[in-house]
matplotlib code that plots the C-alpha trace (Angstrom):
import matplotlib.pyplot as plt

x = [0.0, 1.2, 1.3, 2.7, -0.7, -4.3, -5.4, -8.4, -8.1, -11.1, -11.9, -15.1, -15.9, -18.7, -18.7, -21.6, -23.3, -26.2, -27.2, -27.8, -31.3, -32.7, -31.2, -33.5, -34.9, -35.4, -38.2, -41.4, -42.7, -42.1, -39.4, -39.3, -36.7, -35.0, -36.6, -35.7, -33.1, -34.4, -31.3, -28.0, -27.1, -23.9, -21.7, -20.7, -17.7, -16.4, -13.0, -11.9, -8.4, -6.0, -2.5, -3.8, -7.2, -9.1, -12.9, -14.8, -18.5, -20.1, -23.7, -24.9, -28.0, -29.5, -32.3, -30.3, -26.9, -26.2, -23.3, -21.5, -21.2, -20.2, -17.7, -15.9, -16.1, -14.6, -11.8, -10.9, -10.8, -8.7, -6.2, -6.0, -5.8, -4.9, -8.0, -9.5, -12.9, -14.3, -13.6, -15.6, -19.3, -21.2, -25.0, -27.9, -30.2, -33.0, -34.3, -36.7, -35.6, -32.2, -30.4, -30.9, -27.8, -29.7, -32.7, -35.7, -39.0, -39.6, -37.0, -33.8, -30.3, -29.0, -25.7, -24.0, -24.8, -23.8, -20.4, -19.7, -20.9, -18.1, -15.4, -17.3, -17.7, -13.9, -13.2, -15.2, -13.4, -10.0, -10.9, -12.0, -8.9, -6.8, -8.5, -7.7, -7.1, -7.1, -10.7, -13.1, -16.4, -19.6, -22.7, -26.2, -29.9, -33.1, -36.7, -38.5, -41.7, -44.0, -42.5, -42.5, -45.5, -45.8, -47.2, -48.6, -52.2, -54.8, -58.0, -61.7, -63.0, -64.9, -61.8, -59.7, -56.1, -55.0, -51.4, -50.4, -47.9, -50.1, -53.5, -54.8, -55.8, -53.2, -53.9, -52.4, -52.4, -49.4, -50.2, -54.0, -54.5, -58.2, -59.4, -58.6, -62.1, -61.2, -58.1, -58.3, -54.8, -51.1, -49.3, -46.2, -44.2, -41.5, -38.1, -38.8, -35.2, -32.8, -29.4, -26.1, -22.4, -20.9, -17.4, -15.5, -11.9, -9.9, -10.3, -14.1, -14.9, -17.4, -16.2, -19.3, -22.4, -23.4, -27.1, -29.6, -33.4, -35.9, -38.0, -38.3, -38.3, -40.9, -41.5, -43.4, -42.2, -43.3, -42.1, -39.0, -37.5, -34.0, -33.7, -32.1, -35.5, -35.7, -32.1, -30.8, -33.0, -31.8, -28.1, -28.5, -30.5, -27.9, -25.0, -26.9, -28.0, -24.6, -23.1, -20.6, -18.3, -18.4, -16.2, -18.8, -20.4, -23.8, -24.8, -28.2, -28.3, -31.4, -32.2, -34.6, -37.4, -38.6, -42.1, -42.2, -43.1, -44.5, -48.0, -50.7, -53.8, -55.6, -55.2, -54.2, -53.6, -50.8, -48.2, -48.2, -49.0, -46.9, -44.0, -41.0, -42.8, -43.0, -39.4, -38.3, -40.4, -39.1, -35.5, -35.6, -37.3, -34.9, -31.9, -33.2, -33.7, -30.2, -28.6, -30.5, -28.8, -25.2, -24.5, -25.1, -22.7, -19.7, -16.7, -13.8, -10.5, -8.9, -11.7, -10.9, -11.7, -12.5, -14.6, -15.8, -17.7, -19.2, -20.8, -24.0, -25.4, -29.1, -31.8, -34.2, -37.9, -37.9, -40.9, -42.0, -42.3, -46.0, -45.8, -43.3, -45.7, -48.5, -46.2, -45.2, -48.9, -49.5, -46.4, -47.4, -50.6, -48.4, -49.2, -45.9, -45.1, -48.0, -48.1, -49.8, -48.9, -52.4, -53.9, -53.9, -50.5, -49.0, -50.0, -48.0, -45.1, -44.8, -45.2, -42.1, -40.4, -40.9, -39.3, -36.3, -36.0, -35.9, -32.5, -31.0, -29.0, -31.2, -28.7, -26.7, -24.1, -25.1, -22.4, -23.1, -20.9, -20.3, -18.0, -16.9, -16.1, -15.2, -18.3, -20.6, -21.2, -22.8, -24.3, -24.7, -27.2, -27.7, -31.5, -34.7, -34.9, -38.1, -38.4, -39.0, -35.6, -33.8, -35.5, -34.5, -30.9, -30.9, -32.2, -29.6, -26.5, -25.3, -24.3, -24.9, -25.9, -27.8, -28.3, -27.6, -29.8, -29.3, -25.6, -23.0, -25.6, -29.3, -31.3, -34.5, -37.1, -36.2, -39.5, -39.6, -41.3, -44.6, -44.7, -44.0, -47.0, -49.3, -48.4, -48.4, -46.3, -43.0, -43.4, -44.5, -41.8, -39.6, -36.0, -36.2, -38.1, -37.1, -35.3, -36.6, -38.8, -35.8, -33.6, -34.5, -33.9, -30.6, -29.5, -30.3, -28.4, -25.4, -25.2, -25.5, -22.6, -20.5, -21.3, -20.1, -17.0, -16.0, -15.1, -12.6, -11.3, -8.0, -9.3]
y = [0.0, 3.5, 5.5, 8.7, 10.2, 9.9, 7.5, 5.3, 1.5, -0.7, -4.4, -6.4, -10.0, -12.3, -15.5, -17.9, -17.9, -20.2, -22.2, -25.9, -27.3, -27.5, -24.2, -21.9, -18.9, -15.4, -13.1, -14.3, -14.4, -18.2, -20.3, -21.7, -24.1, -24.2, -26.8, -25.6, -23.3, -21.0, -18.9, -18.6, -16.1, -14.1, -11.9, -9.1, -6.9, -3.7, -2.3, 1.3, 2.4, 5.2, 6.0, 6.9, 5.2, 2.0, 1.7, -1.6, -2.1, -5.5, -6.4, -9.8, -11.6, -12.2, -10.8, -9.2, -9.4, -8.1, -5.8, -8.4, -10.7, -7.9, -6.4, -9.7, -10.0, -6.6, -7.4, -10.4, -8.2, -5.6, -8.2, -9.7, -6.5, -3.7, -1.7, 0.0, -1.3, 2.3, 2.0, -1.2, -1.2, -4.5, -4.6, -7.0, -6.8, -7.9, -10.7, -12.8, -16.0, -16.5, -18.3, -16.9, -15.8, -13.8, -14.6, -12.5, -13.0, -16.8, -17.5, -18.8, -18.3, -21.2, -21.6, -23.8, -21.2, -18.3, -19.9, -20.1, -16.7, -14.4, -16.5, -16.2, -12.4, -12.1, -14.3, -11.9, -8.9, -10.5, -11.5, -8.0, -6.5, -8.9, -7.8, -4.1, -2.3, 1.3, 2.6, 5.5, 6.1, 8.1, 8.7, 8.7, 8.4, 7.6, 8.0, 4.7, 5.6, 2.8, 0.0, 1.7, 2.2, 3.2, 0.1, 2.0, 3.1, 5.3, 3.3, 4.0, 5.1, 1.9, -0.3, -1.0, -2.2, -3.6, -3.0, -6.3, -4.5, -1.7, -3.4, -0.2, 0.6, 2.0, 4.9, 3.1, -0.4, -2.0, -4.2, -4.3, -7.7, -8.7, -5.2, -3.3, -1.8, 0.0, 1.7, 5.6, 6.3, 5.8, 7.6, 8.9, 9.1, 6.6, 7.6, 7.1, 7.2, 4.4, 5.8, 4.3, 4.5, 3.0, 1.7, 0.8, 0.2, 2.9, 0.8, 1.1, -2.4, -2.7, -3.6, -3.0, -0.9, -0.3, 0.6, 1.6, 1.4, 1.8, -1.2, -3.6, -6.9, -8.5, -11.9, -13.6, -17.1, -20.0, -20.4, -22.6, -21.1, -19.7, -16.7, -13.3, -11.9, -8.9, -7.9, -10.9, -10.3, -6.7, -7.7, -10.4, -8.1, -5.3, -7.5, -8.5, -5.0, -3.5, -6.3, -6.8, -9.8, -12.5, -10.6, -7.8, -7.6, -6.0, -4.9, -3.7, -2.4, -1.8, 1.9, 3.5, 1.0, 0.4, 1.5, 0.7, -2.4, -3.4, -4.4, -2.0, -2.2, 0.7, -0.4, -4.1, -6.3, -4.2, -7.0, -10.6, -13.1, -16.2, -17.0, -14.7, -12.9, -9.7, -9.9, -10.4, -7.6, -5.1, -6.2, -5.9, -2.5, -1.0, -2.3, -0.9, 2.6, 2.6, 1.6, 4.3, 6.8, 5.6, 7.9, 10.9, 10.0, 12.2, 10.0, 10.7, 8.8, 10.6, 10.9, 11.7, 8.7, 9.1, 7.6, 8.6, 6.7, 8.0, 5.8, 7.6, 6.9, 6.3, 5.3, 2.4, 2.3, -0.3, -2.1, -1.1, -3.5, -3.5, -4.3, -7.1, -8.6, -8.6, -10.3, -13.0, -13.8, -14.2, -16.4, -18.5, -19.6, -21.5, -22.2, -20.9, -24.2, -23.9, -20.2, -18.9, -15.4, -13.8, -11.3, -13.8, -15.2, -11.7, -11.0, -14.0, -13.3, -9.7, -10.7, -12.9, -10.0, -7.7, -10.2, -10.6, -6.9, -6.3, -8.0, -5.5, -2.5, 0.7, 2.5, 1.4, 2.9, 3.0, 3.1, 6.0, 5.8, 7.9, 7.4, 10.0, 8.9, 12.0, 14.2, 11.7, 10.4, 7.2, 6.9, 3.7, 3.0, -0.2, -0.7, -0.5, 3.2, 4.9, 6.6, 10.0, 9.7, 8.9, 11.8, 14.2, 13.0, 13.5, 17.0, 17.8, 16.4, 18.2, 16.5, 12.8, 10.9, 7.8, 5.8, 2.1, 0.6, -2.6, -1.7, -2.6, -4.2, -4.2, -2.5, -3.0, -0.4, 3.3, 5.2, 9.0, 10.4, 11.1, 7.6, 6.1, 8.1, 6.6, 3.0, 0.2, -3.0, -1.2, 0.6, -2.3, -2.5, -5.5, -6.5, -5.1, -1.9, -0.3, 3.0, 6.2, 8.7, 11.1, 8.4, 9.1, 12.8, 12.2, 9.8, 12.2, 15.0, 12.7, 11.4, 14.9, 15.9, 12.9, 13.5, 17.1, 16.0, 13.4, 16.1, 17.5, 14.1, 12.9, 9.3]
z = [0.0, -0.9, 2.3, 0.7, 0.2, 1.5, -1.2, -0.4, -0.3, 0.1, 0.4, 0.8, 1.6, 2.8, 4.8, 5.0, 8.4, 7.5, 10.6, 10.5, 10.5, 14.0, 15.0, 17.1, 15.2, 16.7, 15.7, 17.4, 21.0, 21.1, 19.6, 16.1, 14.7, 11.3, 9.1, 5.7, 4.2, 1.4, 0.8, 2.6, 5.3, 5.4, 7.4, 5.0, 5.7, 4.1, 5.1, 4.1, 4.7, 4.1, 5.4, 8.9, 9.5, 9.0, 9.2, 9.3, 8.4, 9.0, 8.4, 9.5, 8.3, 11.7, 13.9, 16.8, 18.4, 21.9, 22.9, 25.0, 22.0, 19.7, 22.1, 22.2, 18.4, 18.0, 20.4, 18.2, 15.1, 16.9, 18.0, 14.5, 12.4, 14.9, 14.2, 17.3, 18.4, 18.0, 14.3, 13.9, 13.3, 13.4, 12.8, 12.3, 9.2, 11.5, 9.3, 11.4, 9.6, 11.1, 13.9, 17.5, 19.3, 22.0, 24.2, 23.2, 25.1, 25.2, 22.5, 23.9, 22.3, 20.4, 22.2, 19.6, 16.9, 19.2, 19.7, 15.9, 14.8, 16.1, 14.3, 11.0, 11.4, 12.1, 9.0, 6.8, 8.1, 7.7, 4.1, 3.3, 4.8, 2.8, -0.5, 0.0, -3.3, -4.6, -4.6, -4.6, -2.9, -3.5, -1.5, -3.0, -2.1, -3.9, -3.0, -2.3, -0.4, -1.6, 0.6, 4.1, 6.3, 10.0, 11.7, 14.7, 14.2, 15.8, 16.2, 16.4, 19.8, 20.3, 20.0, 23.1, 22.8, 26.2, 27.4, 29.1, 31.3, 32.7, 32.3, 30.8, 27.2, 24.8, 22.5, 19.5, 18.1, 16.4, 13.5, 13.8, 12.2, 12.2, 13.2, 10.0, 10.0, 13.2, 11.8, 11.6, 10.4, 11.0, 13.8, 12.0, 8.8, 7.7, 6.3, 2.6, 1.4, 0.3, 1.2, 0.1, 0.0, -3.2, -3.4, -6.6, -7.7, -9.4, -12.6, -12.3, -11.2, -8.3, -4.8, -2.6, -2.0, 1.6, 1.5, 4.2, 4.2, 7.1, 6.5, 9.4, 7.4, 5.0, 6.4, 3.6, 4.4, 6.6, 10.2, 10.2, 7.1, 7.0, 4.8, 4.5, 3.6, 1.3, 2.3, 0.4, -2.6, -2.8, -2.7, -5.4, -7.6, -7.2, -8.2, -11.4, -12.3, -11.7, -13.8, -11.1, -10.8, -8.2, -5.8, -5.4, -2.0, -1.8, 1.7, 2.9, 6.5, 8.6, 9.0, 11.4, 11.2, 14.7, 13.9, 10.2, 8.2, 4.9, 5.9, 4.6, 6.9, 5.1, 1.4, 1.5, -1.6, -3.1, -3.2, -4.4, -1.7, -2.6, -0.3, -1.1, -3.9, -1.9, -0.7, -4.3, -5.7, -3.1, -3.4, -7.1, -7.1, -4.6, -6.5, -9.7, -8.2, -6.8, -10.0, -11.9, -9.5, -10.2, -13.2, -11.1, -8.3, -7.4, -6.6, -4.1, -4.1, -1.2, 1.3, 4.9, 7.2, 10.9, 13.6, 17.1, 19.7, 23.0, 25.7, 26.7, 30.2, 30.3, 32.8, 32.5, 33.2, 36.0, 37.5, 41.0, 43.9, 43.5, 39.8, 40.6, 43.2, 40.6, 38.1, 40.6, 41.2, 37.5, 37.0, 40.0, 38.2, 35.7, 32.0, 30.6, 29.0, 26.6, 26.1, 23.0, 21.8, 22.2, 24.6, 27.5, 26.6, 26.5, 30.1, 31.2, 28.9, 30.1, 33.7, 33.3, 31.5, 34.6, 36.9, 34.5, 33.9, 37.7, 37.7, 35.2, 36.4, 36.5, 34.3, 31.2, 28.9, 25.2, 22.5, 20.1, 17.1, 13.9, 10.9, 8.5, 4.9, 2.9, 2.5, 4.2, 7.7, 9.0, 12.4, 14.4, 17.2, 19.2, 19.0, 17.0, 16.2, 15.2, 11.8, 13.4, 15.2, 11.9, 10.2, 13.0, 12.7, 8.9, 9.4, 12.1, 10.4, 7.3, 4.1, 3.1, 6.2, 7.3, 10.5, 10.8, 13.5, 15.5, 15.5, 18.1, 20.4, 21.0, 23.7, 21.8, 20.9, 21.7, 21.4, 21.4, 24.5, 22.7, 21.3, 24.7, 26.1, 23.5, 24.2, 21.7, 21.4, 20.9, 24.3, 26.4, 29.2, 28.9, 28.3, 24.8, 25.6, 28.8, 28.3, 30.0, 28.2, 27.9, 26.3, 22.6, 22.9, 24.7, 22.0, 19.2, 20.9, 21.6, 18.0, 16.6, 18.9, 17.9, 14.2, 14.6, 16.5, 13.9, 11.5, 14.1, 15.1, 13.5, 13.1]

ax = plt.figure().add_subplot(projection="3d")
ax.plot(x, y, z, "-o")
ax.set_aspect("equal")
plt.show()
């Protein structure tokens, strides 16, 4: 590598992370197990480097990964390549058809799969680093409003949506299946942009595209299926449409999609209903729009690279002793072995969550990270971020910018204060939704501060 100037070098690689049949699957209230593999899963790595700085982006086809697991994985990468952990971003796509490495609700972590995943992530980063070559980058974005819908709805006055934690009615209903006739309108507006950072060799051949879209997942498959969901379809379509060679690594990261999905409860019937037909349609459409924007990109071959991370101290919403006693009485009645995820089952499930959450510390430190790549910046937050949060960040941070969610850990849903007051599934207090009402505003302010600081940091 020529270290006499600030020329950019880039490398990308992917490693198969497909779990074996029988592996526990995350993504539902109760466990499912892998019975068929529809398409492979990957850990995809992109490494950018100049004479002073290296940045690592990793996106894994998986539902969620916790901070403890990822901190250990970053340590292995740092020991192998000498890259600081603060300069490494590892995130989950949030496909709900992948192996479980974290316990979520009644779904346990598959310990065998958990033990294998860090090594495969490290292998992908090492392979990407080994393939470093002279490169250039460009940022772009396209409008893709048709595929994102706020999944939180205001309902008719005669409909009551019970909160299983408080026992009181919520003001909103998430995913109102079966009561579509009671829907009045969605609560908020999704982020309708597909943002991306394109990377190609100095000779013009494609190395990678790191894209970002705020769509939760699609989920048009049978339980027990292993699939990368629409994220995989997008990447395969992108390779084909770019006419890239087999070394190209297409990457789609999850944006600010905590309150967004594809299901239309107001005007249903837009998409085909066959298994994977919707995922394929959306993936193909997004890839086509991105490729159409390529001729208008402005390329940089000596971009400044930098990274900053700040650990933000936040408080949790913890159950009171009275609430814990109520939860104990519910659990003492039994019936957990045959729990069904319905209104009655949720009461038992969330009673258990209160008892488990009570063992957590009342405060936690959240990693807030931002990368600078030339004119653009990329933020990383460790949870399921609401669209309004992502839009606030885009408005507050100058230049090309997007937020990667479920990055460097997972604290679950992070509702803005007004959303928390309205209730709904994403706000129900549990191990994956427990931050204080001030947390979202504190996170936005912190990430804006870090994004501003990254320009002054020397990497």
